[in-house]
Structures are given as C-alpha cells and as structure tokens.
C-alpha positions in Angstrom: -9.1 17.6 2.5 -8.5 15.8 5.6 -5.3 15.2 6.8 -3.0 12.3 5.6 -2.7 9.7 8.4 -1.0 6.3 8.6 -3.4 3.9 6.9 -5.4 6.5 4.9 -7.1 6.0 1.4 -5.5 8.6 -0.6 -6.1 9.3 -4.1 -3.4 10.2 -6.6 -1.7 9.5 -9.9 -0.6 6.1 -9.0 1.5 3.9 -11.5 0.4 0.2 -12.0 2.4 -2.9 -12.4 1.8 -2.9 -16.1 3.6 0.3 -16.2 0.2 2.7 -16.9 -0.6 5.6 -14.4 -3.9 6.5 -13.4 -5.9 8.4 -10.7 -6.8 5.8 -8.1 -6.6 5.2 -4.4 -3.8 3.9 -2.3 -3.0 3.1 1.2 -0.4 5.1 3.2 2.1 2.9 4.7 4.3 5.8 6.7 4.7 6.1 10.2 2.6 9.2 11.0 6.1 11.1 12.1 7.1 11.0 8.5 4.0 12.0 7.3 4.2 15.0 9.6 7.5 15.8 8.5 6.5 16.2 4.8 8.5 12.9 3.5 7.4 11.2 0.4 4.6 8.8 0.8 4.9 4.9 0.5 1.9 3.5 -0.6 0.1 0.2 -1.9 -2.0 0.9 -5.0 -5.7 0.0 -4.9 -7.5 -1.7 -7.8 -11.3 -2.8 -8.6 -9.7 -5.9 -10.6 -10.8 -8.7 -8.4 -8.9 -11.4 -10.6 -6.5 -12.2 -8.2 -8.5 -11.8 -5.2 -7.9 -14.6 -2.5 -4.0 -14.9 -3.8 -1.0 -14.6 -1.6 -0.4 -11.1 -0.8 -3.8 -9.6 -2.3 -6.2 -8.1 0.3 -9.8 -7.1 -0.2 -10.5 -3.4 0.9 -14.1 -2.8 2.5 -16.6 -0.7 0.4 -20.2 0.4 0.3 -21.9 1.5 -2.8 -22.7 4.6 -1.4 -19.3 5.2 -0.2 -20.4 5.6 3.5 -17.5 2.9 4.4 -14.8 3.7 6.6 -12.6 3.7 3.5 -14.7 5.8 1.6 -14.8 3.4 -1.5 -17.8 2.6 -3.3 -16.6 -0.2 -5.4 -15.3 -3.8 -4.4 -11.5 -3.0 -4.2 -8.0 -4.8 -3.7 -4.7 -4.2 -2.8 -1.5 -6.2 -3.4 1.6 -6.0 -1.0 3.9 -6.0 -4.0 2.3 -3.2 -5.7 4.2 -0.3 -3.9 4.8 3.5 -4.9 6.2 6.6 -3.5 4.8 9.8 -4.4 5.0 13.5 -2.6 2.6 14.3 -0.4 1.8 17.3 -2.9 0.4 14.4 -5.3 -2.5 13.4 -3.1 -5.6 15.0 -4.7 -8.1 13.8 -1.8 -8.0 11.2 1.5 -11.3 9.5 1.1 -11.1 7.7 4.4 -8.6 5.0 6.3 -8.2 1.3 5.9 -9.8 -0.5 9.2 -7.2 -1.4 11.8 -7.5 -5.0 11.7 -6.7 -4.8 7.7 -4.1 -2.7 8.0 -2.4 -4.6 10.4 -2.5 -7.8 8.3 -1.2 -5.6 5.5 1.6 -4.2 7.6 2.5 -7.7 9.3 2.8 -9.3 5.8 5.1 -6.7 4.4 7.2 -7.0 7.7 7.4 -10.6 7.1 8.5 -10.0 3.5 11.2 -7.6 4.2 12.7 -10.0 6.7 12.6 -12.9 4.4 14.2 -10.7 1.8 16.9 -9.3 4.0 17.7 -12.9 4.9 18.1 -14.1 1.4 20.2 -11.2 1.0 22.3 -12.1 3.7 22.6 -15.6 2.6 23.5 -14.5 -0.7 26.2 -12.1 0.4 27.6 -14.9 2.6 27.5 -17.4 -0.3 29.5 -14.7 -2.4 32.1 -14.0 0.2 33.0 -17.9 0.9 33.7 -18.1 -3.1 37.5 -18.0 -4.1 
C-alpha cells in the first residue's frame, strides 16, 4: 500500500452523515508531520451520490472509468466539508491516489474559513454570555 500523505484518497470504513458505516474513499486532511507521527487521521468522506453537487461546501472529485485518474477513483464522486471523520491509520485499507492540488487547496481554504467563522461566533456567544447579569 502506498504511504498516506496529506491529500491522499484513502479507503476505510467511514461513518456517513445518516449514521451508517461503509467502506468508502475519503480525503486525508492532516499535516504530514501528524501523519508521520502515526496520529489519527482527520478525513472528509467521499460519495458517489451527486444529489448535492454544486451546493455550498460540496466538491466534485475527479474520476475516470478506468481508474487512471490521479485520485484512483473510477466513478463520479463528491465530498462535503461537513462530512468529517477521525480514524486510526490502521483502519486504512488502501490508498488509491491523491486529490488534485488545486481541489485540495479549495477544500482546505473553505474549511479554514468555516473554522474562523465558528471561532468568531463562539467568541461572540461567550462575550454575550459574560455581559449578562
């Protein structure tokens, strides 16, 4: 199995937003230093269900029917920035490829924006709570 890297497309048992668990691909989000240290992986699940394609937070993942795309995926696939999972590296069954650099950058930037927004909202909520008598 190829080594796991930031942006790798891995295969593992990934919980889905509906509560099920299925062997599916996912994109590794972690910094390489954390991966090399053997820490748990933070991933975004990947699905072939394109029902939400084009909606905010959803990204199309490149694929080719013969699997020769850089991702190693053979069907049209999508990921959602709200579909996060954490799993031990030992749970990885395979590494099929990597997300294209530009796509990974877009996903990372949106995740960073979402985190900044969450932190700002949390700070505003804490400030409002502290100002109440």
